[in-house]
matplotlib code that plots the C-alpha trace (Angstrom):
import matplotlib.pyplot as plt

x = [120.9, 122.1, 121.2, 122.5, 122.2, 123.7, 126.8, 128.3, 130.2, 128.5, 130.6, 129.0, 131.1, 130.2, 131.1, 128.6, 129.0, 128.2, 125.7, 127.2, 130.2, 130.4, 132.6, 136.1, 135.4, 133.7, 136.6, 138.9, 137.0, 137.2, 141.0, 142.0, 139.5, 138.7, 142.1, 140.2, 140.4, 137.3, 137.5, 137.5, 133.8, 132.5, 129.5, 130.5, 127.6, 127.5, 124.8, 124.4, 124.2, 120.4, 120.3, 117.7, 120.0, 122.2, 124.7, 126.1, 129.3, 130.3, 132.8, 131.4, 133.2, 133.8, 133.3, 131.7, 128.0, 126.5, 123.1, 121.3, 118.3, 116.5, 113.7, 110.6, 109.8, 111.8, 115.4, 117.6, 118.2, 121.9, 123.2, 124.6, 128.4, 131.5, 132.6, 136.2, 135.5, 135.1, 133.1, 130.9, 130.4, 126.7, 124.8, 122.4, 119.4, 120.9, 121.2]
y = [160.0, 163.5, 166.2, 169.4, 170.4, 172.7, 170.6, 171.9, 175.1, 177.3, 179.8, 182.2, 183.4, 187.1, 187.4, 186.7, 183.1, 181.8, 179.0, 177.0, 176.3, 172.8, 170.9, 171.8, 175.5, 176.0, 174.2, 176.6, 179.6, 178.1, 177.5, 180.7, 183.4, 182.1, 180.5, 177.5, 173.7, 172.4, 169.0, 170.3, 169.3, 172.9, 173.8, 176.5, 178.7, 180.4, 182.8, 184.2, 187.9, 188.1, 186.3, 183.8, 180.8, 179.1, 176.3, 174.6, 172.6, 170.0, 167.2, 164.0, 160.6, 159.5, 162.8, 166.2, 166.9, 169.8, 171.2, 173.5, 175.8, 178.0, 180.3, 180.6, 184.0, 186.4, 186.5, 185.2, 187.8, 188.1, 189.4, 192.9, 192.8, 195.0, 195.1, 194.4, 190.8, 187.9, 185.5, 185.2, 182.3, 181.7, 179.7, 177.0, 179.2, 182.0, 179.6]
z = [117.6, 116.8, 119.2, 120.7, 124.3, 126.9, 127.4, 124.2, 123.5, 120.9, 118.9, 116.5, 113.6, 113.1, 109.4, 106.7, 105.4, 101.9, 102.6, 99.6, 101.8, 103.3, 105.7, 104.3, 103.7, 107.1, 108.8, 107.0, 108.5, 111.9, 111.5, 109.8, 110.9, 114.4, 115.1, 116.4, 116.0, 114.1, 115.7, 119.4, 119.9, 119.8, 117.7, 115.2, 114.0, 110.6, 109.3, 105.8, 105.0, 105.0, 108.4, 107.1, 106.8, 109.5, 109.5, 112.6, 112.3, 114.9, 115.2, 116.5, 116.8, 113.2, 111.4, 111.1, 111.4, 109.6, 110.7, 108.3, 109.0, 106.5, 107.6, 105.4, 107.0, 109.1, 110.1, 112.9, 115.6, 116.2, 119.6, 119.7, 119.5, 119.1, 115.4, 116.4, 117.3, 114.9, 117.1, 120.2, 122.6, 123.1, 125.6, 124.5, 125.3, 123.1, 120.2]

ax = plt.figure().add_subplot(projection="3d")
ax.plot(x, y, z, "-o")
ax.set_aspect("equal")
plt.show()
């Protein structure tokens, strides 16, 4: 069973992401832009420029899991942040 809960660390990438990117490209963003380690168990969150699509990347035993959400109407509301940072750590409720 795949599920997300409050026990995970959620890290939002603040740059716009091309939603055609998949596992390898998103892992590259985590490694290069966030200086993170994609297989650390954190859930990395990526949002497109229009804020209507979101991907979550997470390492699970045996491989990566990619969650994808596309809104039919409206946009995702991102938290207010300082433009000098590349990522924010979110709580499960903020997700």
